[in-house]
C-alpha positions as CSV (number, residue, x, y, z in Angstrom):
1,M,32.4,114.9,113.3
2,K,33.4,113.1,110.1
3,V,33.5,115.1,106.7
4,D,33.7,113.6,103.5
5,L,32.9,114.3,99.7
6,R,31.8,112.2,97.1
7,A,31.7,112.2,93.6
8,A,28.2,113.0,92.5
9,T,25.7,111.1,90.3
10,A,23.0,112.2,88.2
11,A,20.4,111.3,90.6
12,D,21.8,114.0,92.8
13,S,20.6,116.9,90.6
14,K,17.8,117.3,92.6
15,L,19.5,117.7,95.5
16,C,21.8,120.3,94.0
17,Y,19.2,122.4,92.8
18,E,17.3,122.2,96.4
19,V,20.6,123.4,98.0
20,K,21.1,126.1,95.6
21,K,17.4,127.1,95.7
22,L,17.7,127.5,99.7
23,A,21.0,128.8,99.2
24,H,20.2,132.0,96.4
25,K,16.7,132.0,96.1
26,H,16.2,135.4,98.3
27,N,19.2,137.1,96.7
28,I,17.9,136.2,93.3
29,V,14.1,137.4,94.0
30,A,15.6,140.6,95.5
31,T,18.1,141.1,92.6
32,H,15.7,139.8,89.5
33,G,12.5,139.7,91.1
34,P,9.9,136.5,91.4
35,W,11.2,133.6,91.4
36,D,10.2,131.5,88.2
37,E,10.8,127.8,89.1
38,D,10.4,127.0,85.3
39,F,13.6,129.0,84.7
40,Q,15.6,128.3,87.5
41,L,15.0,124.3,87.0
42,E,16.2,124.6,83.1
43,F,19.3,127.5,83.8
44,H,20.0,124.5,86.4
45,H,20.1,121.6,83.9
46,R,22.2,123.5,81.8
47,Q,24.6,124.4,84.4
48,W,24.9,120.8,85.8
49,Q,27.7,119.2,84.7
50,L,28.4,115.8,86.8
51,D,32.0,115.4,86.5
52,V,32.9,118.6,88.5
53,V,30.3,118.0,91.0
54,F,31.2,116.5,94.4
55,I,28.1,116.0,97.5
56,V,29.4,117.3,101.1
57,R,28.5,114.7,103.4
58,V,28.9,115.2,107.8
59,D,28.8,112.3,109.8
60,G,27.1,110.1,106.0
61,E,24.3,112.8,105.9
62,E,24.2,115.0,102.5
63,I,24.4,118.3,103.4
64,G,25.9,120.0,100.3
65,W,27.6,120.1,97.1
66,F,30.4,122.3,95.4
67,A,31.8,122.0,91.9
68,Y,35.6,122.5,90.8
69,R,37.1,122.6,87.4
70,E,40.8,122.5,86.9
71,Q,42.2,124.4,84.8
72,E,45.9,124.8,83.6
73,D,47.1,127.8,86.2
74,H,43.8,128.2,88.4
75,F,41.1,126.2,89.7
76,A,37.5,127.7,88.4
């Protein structure tokens, strides 16, 4: 199994939103009530920062993503 990363491109926003939705929808609904697709999409677009997002691939298949920002004394 080969795991690698690549820098995200603007075209990856949709993939990242769908992964985030699959991962968090259940908890968001349980905590805040019915899923509001328009709100969630707008929230995603506000948070989306291309320069800190990486796409995770396993054997060439894109399976997820993560974001990190290097701070002076830690990663966020």
